[in-house]
N, C-alpha and C positions, 0 to 999 in steps of 0.2 A: 449862024446861030448854034450855040452848043446845046446838046441834049443829054440828059441823064436818063437812061432807059432801063426799065425792069422788064424782063420777059419770063413769064411762067414762074415767078418767084414763089418760093415756098419756105416756110420755117416751122419746124416741129420740135417739141420738147417731149421726148419719149413717145407716148401714144397720142399726145395732144398736139393738134395742128393749129398754129396761131395765124399763119399767113398761108393762103392756098391759091396757087395758079394766078398770081397777081401780075397784071400788066399795067405799066404806068410810064408816062413820058413827062419829064420836067424840062421845060425850055428855059434858056437863059434870059435874064432881064425881066422876070416876073416875081410877084409876091403871091405865094400860094398859102391858102389856109387848109390845114389838115385837121379835120374834125371827126370825132367818133366817140362812142360810149367807152367807159372804162373797160379795158380788156379787148378792145376792138383790134389792137395790133399796131397802134400809132408809133409808140416808142420802139417796138421791135422793127418796124419798117425803117424808121430813121436810123436805127443802129446798123442795119444791114446796108443801107445806102452809103453809110460813112465808114464801113469796114470795122465797126465796133463789134459786130457779131457776124458769124458766117451764116450763109443761107443753107437750107437743106435741099435746095433744088432751084433750077432756073439760073439766070445770069443777070448781072448789073453791069452796064457799060456807060462810060462817059465819052462821047464822041467816038464810039466804036471800040474803045479800049476798056478791058475789064477792070473793075474797081478793086477787086479783092487783092490785097497785098501788092498793090501797084503804087509805089511812092510818087511817081510822076503824076498820076491821076489824083491821088489822095491829097497832094499839095493844093488842089483846087477846091477841097471840101472841108467843111468844119461842122461838127455836130456839138453844139453847146447844150448839154443836157442838164436836167435839174440836179442840183447838188444835194447829196445826203451824207454829211460828214459824221457818220457814226463811228464808234470805236473799232468796228471790225475792219474797215477799209483803211484806217489810219489817216484819212483825209482831214479829219478835224484838227490834227496837229499842225497843219499848214497855216501860215499866215496868209492874208490876202496877197501880199507882195510875192511870197514864195509860190503861191498857186498861179499867179499871173506869169511869173517867170517860167514856170513849168509849161504853161500854155504856149508861151513865146517860143520855147525850144522845139515844140512840135508843129508850130504853125509858121511856115516860111515867109508869109506875107504880112506878118504881125506889124501893126502900127503902134509903136510904143507911145508916141505923142497922143494919139487918140485914147489909148488906155489911161494915160495920166489925166487927160481932160475929163474922161468919164468918171474916174475916181473922185475928182473934185466935184463934178456935177451931182453925183450920188452921195457925196459927203462920207465916203468910206475911208476908214483908217487902215493904212497899209499893214500896220503891225498887228492888227486884230486877228486872232485865230478863227478859222472857219467855224469851229465848234462853238464859238461865242456869238456868232451872227444869228440874227432872226431869220425866219424863212424869207421874208421880203428882201433882206440884205443879201442873202445867198442868191436870190434871183437877180439882184443887181450885178453880182459878180459874174453870173452866167451871161447876162446881157453884154457886159464889157468884153468877155471872151468872144462872143459872137460878132460884135461890131468891129472890134480891133483886129480880129483875125484877117479881115479883108479877103476872106475866101470867096471865090466866085459863086459857089453853092454853099449856102449857110443855113443850117437847120437849128431851130429853137424849139425845145420841148417844154411847154408850160412856162414861158418866160416871165409871165406876170404873176405867178403863184406867190401869194403873200404880200403883194404890193398894194398900197392904198390907191385910191382913185386918182390922186394927183400924180403919184409915181407912175401909174399905168399910162396916164396921158403923156407924161414925159417920155416914156419908152416909145410910144407910138410915134411921137413927133421925131425922136432921134432916128428911129428906123426909117421913116419916110425921107428924112434929110439924107441919110446915107444911101438909100436906094436911088433917090433922085440924082445925087452926085456921082455915084459909082455904077449904077445899072446892074448891081449884083442880084443874084437870085436868092430869095429867102423862102423857106418853108416854115410856117409857124403852126405848131400843134397847140391847140388851146381849148379849154372848156368855156372860156368867157367869150362866147361866140358873137354876141351882138356888138360889143365894144370894138372887136377886131374886124368886123365884117367889111367896113369901109376900106380897110387896108388890102383886103384879099382881091387880087385881080381874078384869080381862079380859086374855086373851092373844090377840095377833094373830100368826099365823105367815105369813111372806111367803116364797114359793118361786118362783124364776124370774120375778119381776116380777108375780106374782099373789097374791091372798089365798088361801092354802090353807085357813085356818081362822080364825075369830074367835068366841070363846066365853068365858063366865065360867070362870075358871081352875079353881075347885074343882069345878064341875059337870063340866068336861072330865075332870078326874082321877078323879072318882067313877065314870065309865063307861069308863075305860081300864084294861085288864087284860093281864097277861102270862101266857099259858097254855103249859105245858110237859108233856111226857109222850111215850108211844109215838106214832109218827106217825099210826097208825090211830085212836087214841083222840082225839088233838088234832083231827084232821080232822073227826071226828063231832061233837065238842064245840063247835067254832066254826062249824059249818055254818049258814048263814043269817044270820051276823053280818057286820059290816064288819071285814075283816081288813086291817090296815095294812101288816103285814110278816110274812114267814115265814122261819124259819131251819131248815134241815134238818141234822140231826146224826146221821148213820147211821140207825138205826132210830127215833131220837127226833126230835121236832120242837118248835119254839117258835113261838108266834104272838102278835103284838100286835093286840089287838082293841079296837075302840070300840063299846061296846054302845049300843043306843038308850036314851034317858033312861027310868029306871024299870025297865028290863029287867035280868035276870040271865042268866048263862051257863047252858046246859042242865046239869042234874044227871045223875048216873048214869054218869059216865065217869071213868076212873082218870087224872085230870090234876091238875096243881098250878096253882092260880090265884093270882097275886100282883098287888098294886097297882103302878102305874107312877108314876115321878117325871116331872115336866114335861120334864126334860132327856132322859130315855130315850125318852119319847114323841116328842119333837121329832126325835131321831135316827132313830127308826123311820119317821116320816112323811116325812123329807127325804132319807134315804139313797138312793143311786142303785142299789145292788145289794142 
């Protein structure tokens, strides 16, 4: 089993530290969800993992070999990031066809037939300039690069940005088909958490440049509960558990609790216990107040 490993990873821009002493292991053959608030460091992390940006400290290795400026290792990694074809970077002058050809030149395992099929699936015109594409169409181009790269470790940054609900569903199905057939590793960074939750075998929550949590998604949700009732009853019921967030509502109280694996909430209290969605749990874990 291949492993992409970060040890004590750090990234700073001047006096601002974006990633701090981050340790992370990504195993081959999984779909990971990378979620976090704006500015949490998601894109920065993916950029460093794929050699798009240097780290300020620590190391990144794939099967024990350093990633930075290592062509052999980088041939196994693709970072399909969100496109921004503004006038400054000159990307807008590229046609869809020219951009995909450029991607092919840098991705040694490129599947031209798959790229062609996906162009037809998404109904994209090869001659259209990137500057003329809508946000959703630009996301389609990014998705084509990610899937057709055939890279063993493939990262997608906000792949469904601007896509309508039908196109998003289409992407999720295409991703699952490719994952099932190839066993590739995918890391998906997204703000549309609930839609993508079923895809994520493991979820990684990034907060303030640090890994707040990394866990099997279903196992995490199995032990996350939302407890409500009179304040005194809730207080007693959740005593001794990991309480992630408390909401006081007059005489009533609500608590978001992460139980230990295999444990249940104490019985005998007049409280209501409900399961949590990944999105609601994320909000509870990352909210400031």
